[in-house]
C-alpha positions in Angstrom: 111.9 75.0 71.9 113.9 75.0 68.9 117.1 75.0 70.7 118.2 73.7 74.2 120.6 76.6 74.9 118.9 79.9 74.2 121.0 82.1 72.0 119.7 85.4 70.2 120.3 88.2 68.2 121.0 91.8 68.4 122.6 94.0 71.3 120.6 96.2 73.4 120.2 99.6 71.3 119.2 101.9 73.9 122.0 104.6 74.6 122.5 106.2 77.8 124.1 109.1 75.8 120.6 110.1 74.5 119.4 111.2 77.8 117.2 114.4 77.9 119.1 117.7 78.6 117.6 117.3 82.2 120.0 114.4 82.7 122.5 115.0 85.4 125.6 112.6 86.4 125.4 111.4 89.9 128.2 109.5 91.5 128.0 106.2 93.3 125.7 106.2 96.3 122.0 107.1 96.2 120.1 108.3 99.3 118.5 105.2 101.3 115.2 107.0 101.1 112.2 105.3 102.4 114.3 102.4 104.0 112.9 101.1 107.2 114.6 98.8 109.9 113.6 97.6 113.3 114.4 95.1 116.1 111.6 94.0 118.3 110.4 96.5 120.7 113.5 98.5 120.9 112.8 102.4 120.0 115.0 104.0 117.5 116.6 107.2 119.0 115.7 110.6 117.7 119.4 111.6 117.5 119.6 109.8 114.0 117.0 111.7 112.2 114.2 109.1 112.3 110.5 109.2 113.9 109.7 106.8 116.7 108.3 103.6 115.3 104.8 102.6 115.4 103.6 98.9 115.3 101.5 98.8 111.7 101.1 95.2 111.4 100.7 92.9 114.7 102.8 89.7 114.6 103.7 87.2 117.1 107.0 88.9 117.7 105.8 92.4 117.7 108.1 93.8 114.9 108.2 97.4 114.6 109.1 99.7 111.6 109.9 103.2 111.4 107.3 105.7 110.0 109.0 108.2 107.7 107.9 111.8 108.4 110.2 113.5 105.7 113.7 112.8 104.0 115.7 109.5 104.5 115.5 107.3 107.3 118.0 105.0 108.5 118.3 102.4 111.1 119.6 103.0 114.7 119.4 99.4 115.9 120.4 96.4 114.1 121.7 93.0 115.2 125.4 93.3 115.9 127.0 89.9 114.7 130.5 90.1 116.2 132.6 93.5 116.4 135.6 94.2 114.1 139.0 93.4 115.6 139.9 96.9 115.5 137.2 97.9 117.5 137.5 95.4 120.1 138.2 96.3 123.7 136.2 95.4 126.6 133.7 93.8 124.3 132.1 97.0 122.9 133.4 99.2 119.9 135.4 102.2 121.2 134.0 105.4 120.5 135.8 108.9 119.7 134.1 111.4 121.4 135.8 114.3 119.5 133.9 113.0 116.3 130.6 114.3 117.3 131.9 117.8 118.0 134.2 118.0 114.8 133.1 119.9 111.7 132.3 118.1 108.5 134.9 117.3 106.0 135.7 120.2 103.5 137.7 120.6 100.3 141.4 120.2 101.1 140.8 117.9 104.3 142.6 114.9 104.4 140.9 111.8 105.6 142.5 108.5 106.9 145.9 110.2 106.4 145.9 109.7 102.7 142.6 111.0 101.0 142.5 114.4 100.3 138.8 115.7 99.8 138.2 117.3 96.4 134.3 118.2 96.9 131.1 116.6 97.7 129.3 114.1 95.5 125.9 113.7 97.3 124.3 112.7 100.5 123.2 109.2 101.7 121.2 107.9 104.8 124.3 107.3 106.6 126.3 110.4 105.5 128.2 112.1 102.8 129.8 111.1 99.9 133.0 112.9 99.0 135.2 112.9 96.0 139.0 112.2 97.3 142.3 111.7 95.6 144.8 109.3 97.1 147.7 111.2 98.3 150.2 108.8 97.1 148.6 107.2 94.2 147.1 110.4 92.7 144.1 108.4 91.8 140.2 109.7 92.3 137.8 107.6 94.4 134.5 108.0 96.1 134.5 108.1 100.1 131.5 107.5 102.0 131.8 109.4 105.4 129.3 108.2 108.1 127.5 110.9 110.0 128.8 112.0 113.4 125.7 110.8 115.6 125.5 107.7 113.7 129.4 106.9 114.0 129.0 107.1 117.9 126.3 104.4 118.2 128.3 101.0 118.6 125.6 99.0 116.6 125.6 101.4 113.6 129.2 101.5 113.4 129.1 97.5 113.3 126.8 97.8 110.6 129.1 100.1 108.7 132.1 97.8 109.1 130.0 94.8 108.0 129.0 96.5 104.8 132.4 97.1 104.2 133.8 93.7 104.8 131.2 91.9 102.7 131.5 94.2 99.9 135.4 94.3 99.8 135.2 90.5 99.9 133.1 90.6 96.4 134.9 91.0 93.0 132.5 91.1 90.3 132.1 93.5 87.2 128.4 94.2 88.4 129.4 95.2 91.9 130.9 98.4 93.2 134.3 97.8 94.4 135.3 98.5 98.0 138.9 99.5 98.3 139.5 100.7 101.5 137.8 101.4 104.9 138.7 102.6 108.4 138.4 105.1 110.8 139.7 108.7 111.0 140.2 110.6 114.4 138.7 113.5 113.4 136.0 112.7 110.8 134.9 109.1 111.9 134.2 106.1 110.1 134.8 105.9 106.2 134.5 103.6 103.3 136.4 104.2 100.0 134.9 103.1 96.6 135.7 102.9 93.1 134.6 106.4 91.5 131.6 105.7 89.3 130.6 108.2 86.6 126.6 107.9 85.6 123.4 107.7 87.4 121.2 105.8 89.6 118.4 103.6 87.8 116.1 105.6 90.2 117.1 108.9 88.7 117.2 107.4 85.2 113.4 106.4 85.6 112.5 109.9 87.1 114.0 111.6 84.2 113.1 109.5 81.2 110.1 107.1 82.3 109.8 103.6 81.8 112.5 101.6 79.9 112.1 99.7 76.6 111.8 96.0 77.2 115.2 95.2 75.7 117.0 97.7 77.9 114.9 96.6 81.0 116.0 93.0 80.3 119.7 94.1 79.7 119.8 95.9 83.3 117.7 93.1 85.0 120.1 90.4 83.6 123.2 92.5 85.1 121.7 92.9 88.4 120.9 89.3 88.6 124.5 88.3 87.8 125.6 90.3 90.6 122.8 88.8 92.8 123.9 85.2 91.7 127.5 86.0 92.7 126.7 87.1 96.1 124.2 84.3 96.7 126.8 81.8 95.7 129.0 83.1 98.7 126.4 83.0 101.2 125.4 86.5 101.4 122.0 88.1 100.6 121.6 91.9 99.5 118.5 92.7 101.5 117.8 96.0 99.7 117.4 95.4 95.9 115.8 98.7 94.5 116.4 101.3 91.6 118.0 103.5 94.0 120.8 100.8 94.6 121.5 100.0 90.9 123.9 102.3 89.3 124.5 102.9 85.4 127.7 103.5 83.9 129.3 103.1 80.7 131.8 100.4 79.9 133.9 99.3 76.9 132.5 100.1 73.7 130.0 102.2 75.1 127.9 99.2 76.6 125.8 99.8 79.5 127.2 98.5 82.8 125.2 98.0 85.7 126.6 98.2 89.4 124.8 96.9 92.5 125.4 99.1 95.3 124.9 99.2 98.9 125.4 96.2 101.1 124.3 98.0 104.2 121.4 95.4 105.0 123.6 92.4 103.8 124.1 89.5 105.9 126.8 86.9 105.6 124.4 84.1 105.9 121.2 83.3 104.1 118.9 84.3 107.1 118.0 86.9 109.6 116.7 86.5 113.2 112.8 86.1 113.1 110.9 89.4 114.2 113.2 91.9 112.4 111.8 93.9 109.7 114.3 96.0 107.5 114.4 97.1 103.8 112.5 99.2 101.6 108.8 98.9 101.9 107.9 99.0 98.0 110.3 96.0 97.5 109.7 94.1 100.7 108.4 90.4 100.4 105.2 89.8 102.5 107.2 87.4 104.8 109.7 90.0 105.7 106.8 92.3 106.6 105.5 89.6 109.0 109.0 89.5 110.6 110.3 86.4 108.6 114.1 86.2 107.9 115.8 87.8 104.8 116.8 85.2 102.4 117.2 84.4 98.5 113.4 84.4 98.4 113.1 88.0 99.5 115.8 89.1 96.9 113.9 87.3 94.1 110.8 89.2 95.2 112.6 92.5 95.0 113.8 91.5 91.4 110.1 91.1 90.4 109.2 94.5 91.7 112.2 95.9 89.8 111.4 94.5 86.5 107.8 96.0 86.9 109.3 99.1 87.8 111.4 99.3 84.7 108.7 98.0 82.3 106.1 100.6 83.7 108.0 103.6 85.0 106.1 103.1 88.3 106.2 100.8 91.4 103.2 98.3 92.0 102.3 99.4 95.5 102.7 102.9 96.7 101.2 105.3 99.3 101.9 105.6 103.0 103.8 103.0 104.9 100.9 101.1 106.3 99.1 101.2 102.9 102.3 100.0 101.2 102.5 97.2 103.5 98.6 96.5 103.4 99.2 96.1 99.7 102.3 93.9 99.8 100.3 91.6 102.2 96.9 91.4 100.4 96.7 93.2 97.1 97.1 91.3 93.9 100.1 92.4 91.7 99.1 94.7 89.1 99.9 93.4 85.3 102.6 95.3 83.6 101.2 94.9 80.5 97.9 96.5 81.3 99.6 99.6 82.6 101.4 100.7 79.5 100.2 101.7 76.0 102.5 99.4 74.0 102.6 95.5 73.6 104.4 93.5 75.9 105.3 90.1 75.7 103.4 87.9 78.1 106.3 86.2 79.2 107.4 89.7 81.2 104.0 89.6 83.1 104.5 85.8 84.0 108.1 86.4 85.4 106.9 89.4 87.5 103.8 87.4 88.8 105.9 84.4 89.8 108.9 86.3 91.3 106.4 88.4 93.5 103.9 85.4 94.6 102.7 86.2 98.2 103.8 82.5 99.1 107.6 82.3 98.8 107.3 78.6 97.7 105.6 79.7 94.5 108.4 82.0 93.5 111.4 81.2 91.6 113.5 78.8 93.6 116.6 81.2 93.4 118.0 83.9 91.0 119.2 81.5 88.3 115.7 80.1 88.1 114.8 83.7 87.3 117.3 84.1 84.8 116.3 81.0 83.1 113.0 82.7 82.5 114.3 86.1 81.7 116.6 84.4 79.2 113.5 83.1 77.3 111.9 86.7 77.2 115.2 88.0 76.0 115.5 85.5 73.4 112.0 86.3 72.2 113.2 89.9 71.9 116.1 88.8 69.8 118.6 89.8 72.4 122.4 88.2 72.5 122.3 86.4 75.8 125.1 84.2 75.4 127.5 87.1 74.8 127.1 88.7 78.1 128.8 86.1 80.2 129.5 86.3 83.8 130.9 89.5 85.1 134.4 88.7 86.6 138.0 88.5 85.7 139.8 90.4 83.1 138.7 91.2 79.6 141.2 88.6 77.8 140.5 86.1 80.4 136.9 86.4 80.6 136.4 86.2 77.0 138.5 83.2 76.8 136.3 81.7 79.8 133.2 82.5 78.2 134.3 80.9 74.8 135.5 77.7 76.6 132.1 77.9 78.6 130.0 78.5 75.4 131.9 75.1 73.8 131.3 73.1 76.8 127.6 74.3 76.8 127.2 73.3 72.8 128.9 70.2 73.4 126.7 69.2 76.3 123.6 70.2 74.4 124.8 68.2 71.4 125.0 65.1 73.7 121.7 65.8 75.2 120.1 66.1 71.8 121.4 62.9 70.4 120.9 60.8 73.5 118.5 57.8 72.8 117.5 57.9 76.5 114.4 60.1 77.0 115.6 63.1 79.1 113.6 66.2 80.4 113.7 69.2 83.0 110.3 70.3 84.3 109.1 72.4 87.3 107.3 70.9 90.2 103.9 71.1 88.5 105.4 69.1 85.5 105.6 71.8 83.1 108.3 70.8 81.0 111.1 73.4 80.2 113.3 71.5 78.1 113.4 67.9 76.5 115.5 66.0 74.2 113.9 64.3 70.9 113.8 61.1 72.6 111.6 62.4 75.3 109.3 63.9 72.8 109.0 60.7 70.8 108.4 58.9 73.9 105.3 61.2 74.6 104.4 61.2 70.9 104.9 64.8 70.6 106.3 66.5 67.6 108.3 69.7 67.2 108.6 72.5 69.9 108.6 71.2 73.8 107.3 74.6 74.8 104.0 74.4 76.6 104.0 70.5 77.3 102.1 69.6 80.7 103.2 66.2 81.9 99.8 66.1 83.8 98.0 66.3 80.5 100.2 63.5 78.6 99.9 59.9 78.7 102.6 59.5 81.1 100.5 59.7 84.1 98.4 56.7 82.9 101.5 54.5 83.6 103.1 56.8 86.1 100.0 58.3 88.3 102.2 59.3 91.4 104.5 61.5 89.1 103.1 64.9 90.2 103.5 63.9 94.0 107.3 62.5 93.3 107.9 65.9 91.7 106.9 67.8 94.6 108.7 65.3 96.9 112.0 65.5 95.1 111.8 69.3 95.0 111.2 69.5 98.5 113.5 66.5 100.0 116.0 67.2 97.4 116.5 63.6 97.2 116.9 61.4 93.8 113.9 59.0 93.6 113.6 56.1 91.3 110.4 54.2 90.0 110.1 51.3 87.9 107.5 51.4 85.2 106.0 48.5 83.0 105.0 49.6 79.7 103.2 47.7 77.1 105.0 47.8 73.8 102.5 45.4 72.0 103.1 42.0 70.5 102.9 40.5 74.0 106.0 42.4 75.1 106.4 44.8 78.0 109.3 47.0 78.6 110.7 47.8 82.1 111.6 51.2 82.5 113.3 53.1 85.3 112.0 56.5 85.9 114.8 58.7 87.7 114.0 62.0 89.1 116.6 64.3 90.6 116.6 67.9 91.8 118.7 70.2 89.8 121.7 71.5 91.7 120.9 74.9 93.1 124.3 76.3 91.4 122.6 75.4 88.1 122.6 78.4 86.0 119.3 77.9 84.0 117.4 74.9 85.5 117.9 75.5 89.2 114.7 74.8 91.1 113.5 72.3 88.5 113.7 68.5 88.5 115.4 66.4 85.9 113.5 63.3 84.6 115.1 60.4 82.9 113.4 57.3 81.5 116.1 54.4 81.1 114.7 51.3 79.4 115.9 48.4 81.7 114.7 44.9 79.8 111.9 43.5 77.7 109.5 41.2 79.4 107.7 38.5 77.2 104.2 37.9 78.5 103.5 34.3 79.0 
């Protein structure tokens, strides 16, 4: 560790404008291909274009998933968590019977009394995406129009409104903005989004193959920024995948990532036990077994996405039951062994940790994932500090980033010069960062990287250290031990060892334990 706050060098040099002639521009929403959802033993009705579910892996709750025969599949039954006030009546969502018999929207039609259809942009699992123009503002938007058969299903209508409410409450540069949503008497439910010109990451990978490591890291960093933002608002995404990552060009032709589709998101950090939903190739083992969706399952999907970016393929493929079996039992392939170019071993380590079968072995949260990703980016010579957080206006954002940078540098200078030994490590005792006083205390010189406390002399005077690290990480309560260190010459030093769990909101040390050794007094032997 030559520096406590990783900084770096050059900007990503890949350019989307160098795409092959096969490159096509897509707009906004990808298809929900191979998404599966289910709830208990409730069968999915055939009128929404899905096959009847079959039980693939017996669980205590009898979870079921839909088996894809062809084309996209979409849930027909989801847990309704409240009904939008506009749909409330006798306790059930109102259904407009004329919607099912009405023709689809065409060019020149007006939706919601204010959006004029200019053409179709694409199709998704829940319906079509239209290019529209606001009749008064004259501005173009993308409008997602839900399929008529789904619009008449109260639970699916609630899922649609939930997606709109959650997404519209999020304001972030790496999240697609929702500007309006509602219900048209003739065409049904609609959601209006910013019009994005670019392509999905899934399409980009299919056309050009795997990404260069710098490009992959740049994309992953922005996806992480979006996830960190929504997790901070007690929302999980639930369906992180390459089809839900959209690539556009921002200012100065810089690549900008937009995270799409909050259709599977929840306004809490958990789902009911026994429900399976998501995309199989990105689905964490505990989700397949009916466990709740949470931050850990989003972290797992990040690991799969990083593997896909670096190799151009998914680690587990095949029929639905085969994919699930691999997710549950098969070892994660090593990315560096699947490509013919050198790849920093840190990339393999990040993927392996994020996709651990046991959720407790993964990164504690997205900031912890970003901490290790930042290290990899530094090794690649990438300028992590200049990326900042994706929110606010350009001038305000730049000013905030400069202020944050100054505060970070000031904090690091204090940390470096403090005479009290301080360090941050994971639950196994592997040191991530330490100040010179800590290194001197351990008798180490130079770089802190690779230091394992279990191999240091600290365990001789503090034998229960590793147990204490695990206890603090689990209970998230500070712990203090008093150590007695022989200094020689008949003098013993009384030292307080203070262990505290890093706040979950920490940007780079979340999930770790901060260790401080504070001398209390000298005791003269008698």
